[in-house]
C-alpha positions, 0 to 999 in steps of 0.5 A: 530471552537474551539479547539477540546474536543474529537478526534477519530482515525480509520485505515482502508484497508490493513496494511502498515508499518505507522499505528502503528506509524501514531496512536502513532504520532497523541496521541503523538503531541495531548498530547504534544498541549492539553493532555486535550483533550480526544482521543479515537480509534475505533477498526478495523477501520470502522467496529468498528465506525458502531459498537461503538466499541472504548475505551480510549487512557488512561495516560498510552497509552499517556505517552508510545505512542512513544513505537508505533513507533517500531511496524508494524501492526496497534494496533488499528485493521484495517478493509475492510468496504465500508460505501456506500457499503451498501449491504456488511454492513448489509451481515456482521451484521455492519448495519441493513437491511433499515439503512445507514450505513453513517447514522449510523457511523455519529450518533456513532460520535455523540453519542460518543461526537466526535469533529474530526475523524482522517482516516488512509488508502488508496485511498478507506479509504480516499475516504470512508472518504470523502464520509462521511465528505461530508455527515456530512456536507450536514446534518450538524453534525458539525464533521471535517475529516482529513485523512491520506495516507497510500498505500504500492502502492504509488498510490494516486492523488494528494499525491507525497508520501504515508506514508509506501511505502518506508519502504515496499521497504526497506523490499521487497528488505531484504526479497529478499536478503534471498529468492535468495540465492535458485538460487544454490538449483538447476540447470536453477531456475527460482524465481519469487518475486511478489510484491504488486501493484494492478495498480500501479508498484512503489512498485515493481520498488522501491523493485527492486531498494533498493535491487540492492542498497543491491547487491553494497554493497555486496562483490562477490568471483565469484570463488566460485560461489559468482556472482552478475549475479547469484543474480542479477535482471534479469526483472521488470514487472509492469503494467504500461508497455506492455511484450513482453512475447516472446521477454523477453522470448528469453532474459531471456532464454540466461540469463539462460544459461550463470547464470543457473538462473533468478530471476524476480520482478513481481508486482501482479497488471502486466498480470491482464487482460490477467489472467482475460480474460483466466478465463472468456474464460474457463467460470471461475468467477473471484471472487472480494472484498467489493471495486470491486477490483480482489481479487489478490490472487485467480488471482495469477499473480505470478503463471502465470507468472512462467508457462508463463516462465518456458518452454519457458526459459527452468527451471527445477525449479520454485520458486514464492513468495510474500513479501507483508505480510513481507513487509507490516506488518513492522515497519516504517523505519528512513525515512518513521518516518521523514514523518509521522512526519511532517504529523501527526503534520499537522493533529493535527494543522488541527484539531484545526483549523477546517480545513478537508483533507487529509494530503500529500505533493500535487503534483498540489500545487508544492509538498507543504505539506497541507490538500488536498481538499477530493475530490481530493483525488483518487486511481489509480494513475500510476508509471511513468515508464520514471522516471530515476532511472527506465529506468537506472535501466532496461538499468543497467539489459539490459531489454527493456522498452515497453510501453503500446499503448493506443487505443482511440475511 
């Protein structure tokens, strides 16, 4: 394949602290390699692609693309659109009845003269990109699709580290550093810190780890109540663990009696099976999004955990706080910017030779950074609760690691 004459960029799905930087990195690298290559950005992800809503990357944008590394969010906009969910696309007015969203998207790319499409998103975005890439290949459109992995959950197979996840953990820790001071606002305070993570507990665990590093760097004054034990993480609950509510309540009540407060870090996906079962038993409908995912805001796991533990540990007040929107809209930190730089550079290199795939460190290929084949990309990679740093953290806070038992039929 000859070098591309025109490339397009889109970001999709939820936000993560890497989108703005990844867009900036791609623009910078194309400008370094060959400024004659035209670049357009589709506004609001696949929605913009379906509607033909894009804008050109001008010389001014190229010159100041470095600014994008200092911003969070996505300057070109996001949306949750699944091209294979025809019914949802019709309902939202993105295509007409009887139209195939994939064909509309493919035809729009051809109409815009795009040779390479860069998608920046999580597993849903990149599986959508995989579907589109397969459609393009099957119908001989001659376009190359190259994905970049974005998800604060860090749960994409077989990618070792997704862009933005490190920053999200660091920002969640900063968020809780302020929230935890509420421990002295009321006697016997229970604080629930709900962290993003639908099926994977990596972010919750990593956020707790980063927060405890902040505690390690803090000087304490117990004589006036500034004792680390009141600011400590007392429990971490993730989807991959079995949670013995009664046993944990007994342990946490003992801690409450000693330090007058309890701080719990919980993944938004922890306990969801039990919550959904409760709702369905009551005859309540469980709301889902276009991808079929349970809408966690409606299920509200943090509230559920608060209700479960409040009476059992004798708390006088329960405070539930969510760091998700604070952390996911942050600008990327130094570690993530380094990772983003290496991935965007390789993405452009792959574009120049027409190599499709999702850029990431491939766990099945000795962690080598490469364009991973689209069919191998999928979400739902669980957090390994036997990871040494997580095991050490649970031991330090006195929590037993309950493993889920899988029953085979």
